[in-house]
N, C-alpha and C positions, 0 to 999 in steps of 0.2 A: 336419202332424207325421208323420214317417215311423215306420211300425211294421215291426219286424223279426219276420218270420214264420219259425218253425222250418222248415228245408228238410230233407227225408229222401230221399236219392237212393239207390236199392237196385237192383242187378241181380244175380240169383242164378242160378248154375249150378254143376254139379259139375266139379271140375278137381283134378288131382294137385297135392300141395304137399309140398315137401321139409321134412325135420325136421333141426334142429341140436341143439346142446347145451341150449338152453333147452327145447325139446320134450322132450328126455330127462328133464328134471326134471318137466316137466309129466306125463309118462307115469307117473312115480312117484306123482303126486297126482292120478291120473285118477279115483280113486273119488270126488272131490269135483266132478267135471266132468260136463256133460251127456254121456250115452253117445253113442257114435260114430253110431248110427243117427239121432239127433236133432240132435247138435251137431257132427258131422263135416263137414257141408256147408261148402264154401269159397265165400265171398262175394267176388266180384271187386272191387266198389266199394261203399263205404259213406261217405256224406257227411252230416254233421249240422252245420247252421249256425245259431248263435243259438238252439239248442234246449235240451233238458234230458234227464235220464236217463229221462224219460217216453218220449222217442222210441225209446231203446234197449229199453225194456219192450215197447213196441208191436212192435218187431222180433221180439223173442223170442216173445211171445204169438202172434204170427202164424204161428208154426211149432207151434203147439199145445202149448206149454210154459207151465205156470203160473208167475207170477212173485209173490213177496212182497217188498214194500220198504217202508221206513219213509217216512212222509208227508214229513218234512223232507229226506230223502235223494233221494227220486225227483224232487223238483223242482229239483234243483241243476242249474245251467247246464252246456251241454256244447256244444262245437264241435269237431269232429274229422274227419279224413279218413283213411280206411284202405283198403288195397288187399290182395286175395288173402289173407284170413285166414279161419280156421274161426270158427264162432259162439262158441266157447269162448274163443277168443283176443280176439275183438271184445269180448266181456263184460269180459275182463280189462283191455284198453286203455282202454275207455270208462269203467268204474268207477274206474279209477286216476286218469284225467284229471278226474274229479269229486270226487276225495277219498274214494272209497268202496271197497268190496270186495264180492266175491260168493262164493257157494258153491251147489252143486247137492246137495240133500239132500231126502229124502222125496218124490221125484218132482217137485221144483220148484225154480226158481232163487230164491235169497234174496239180495237186495242189502241191504248193511248199512254203517253207519259204524264200528262197534266191535263186537268179538266178544261183549262182554257183553250187546249189545242183541238177540242172536239168540234169547234166551229168549222174548222177546215176539213173535217173528216166526212161530214154529211154533205152528199151532193144533192141539196134541195134549194128550192127557189124561194123568193122573198116572202111568199105567203105563208111559209112554214116557220118564219123566223121567230115569231112570237112563241110559237109552240115549242121550238127548240130552246129558246131561252128559258122556258118553264122547266123543260126537262133538265137542263143544266143545273138549275136550282136545286131540283130534286137529287141530282147526282152528288151535289155537295152535301146535301143532307145525309145521303148514303154513306159517304166518307166519313162523316161526323158520328154516324150510328156505328161504324166499325170501330172507331176509336173508343166510343163509349163502352162497347161490348168488351174491349181488352182491358178497360179500367186502367189502374196505375201502370200496367205493363207497357202501354203505349207511350207513356211519358218519360220512361226510364231509358236512356241512351247509354249503352255499354261501350267503352273505349278501350282500345289497346289489347283486344283479346285475340289470342292465337294459340293453336295447339297442334302438335306434330306426332301422331300415332301414340296418343295417350289413352288410357282407358276411359270409358264413358263416365265412370264414378269420379276420376281425377278431373275430367272436364267440367263435370257439374259442380264440383267443389270449387274449382277456379272461377266458374262463371258466377257463382253465389258470391265470392269474394269481390270480383270485379263490379257486380251489382252495387255493393256497399260502397266501393271507391268512386263509382260514377254517379252516385246519388248525392245531390247538393246538400240534402239533410242528413247524409251518412247513414241512413237506414238500410237501404237496399231491400232485397227481397230473399228470404231463406229458400233455397233450393235443395230438395233431398232426392237422393237416388235410391230407388226401391228394388230389392231382388238381386239376383245374380247377374253378372255381366256376360259371360261367355268368353271363349278364347279369341274370338274374331272381331269384338267390339272395340276396335282401335280408332279414336277419333282425330282427324285432321281438320283444322278449321283456321281460316286467315281471312279476315275482312275488316273493312273500316268501321267507323262508328255505326252502331245499328241499334234499333229498338230491341229490348231483351226479348219481346215475344217472337220477333222475326228470327232472332238467333235461334231460339228454342224450336221454332216450326222447321227451319232448314235442317238443323242437325238431327232432329228427331226423325224427320222424313227420310234423311239420307241413310241413317243407320237403323231404321225400323224400329224407333221407340216412340212413346206418346207421353204427352205431359198434360197436367191438369193444375189449374190455379184455385187454390182453396185459403181464403182469409190471410193473405199476405205470405202464404207458402205454396211453392210449386212442387209438385211430385212428378218425377220422371221414372218411367218404368218401360220394360220391354213390351212392344205391342202384341196384343192378343190376336191380331187379325192375320 
């Protein structure tokens, strides 16, 4: 019997990294992230195969940062490949891929499945209860800001989408059609594939009902593409990084 062993490949060095509109939003929410002196390091390559969020936790703890995570959450499966991202953004991508979220507070990273579960994650006395409740309120606002940033993409849930070794162009076309079928108003979002595909860009995808933006995030990261939303049109093209 074959055993799948979690593989964690990591190379670390300091390099410069350009920031765009998403990073501007992250700057507004920086109080919930690891400070730059701890989480600003850019990691050129991270690959986790058939692993779990425990692999991510090991990565963070190796940098001297305490991590608190629910038992059921930290064991969630994770397979992901990332390039040239800071530790803060790696935390964001990995937790999202595992259906969780994270926040940096009280000098530690807390990984959670739901905001309400954070009360049990912090080992604090009653004197800090009021402070924690205020922080939970801010966390809820943080989640709302994320939805606001995504715009209509966060409201469009795509159903019944699956693909088995199809070209990225074909996948994009099917995703566009599904967005129309899944939109109660029947409008959907126009998705356009730009450029050539290459011989190895065969996409396999199978998941339950999911936000359109999350589908794009996962597929584009997995196959080294990027996407951009412009006035009810999504452009998908090969990543330049």
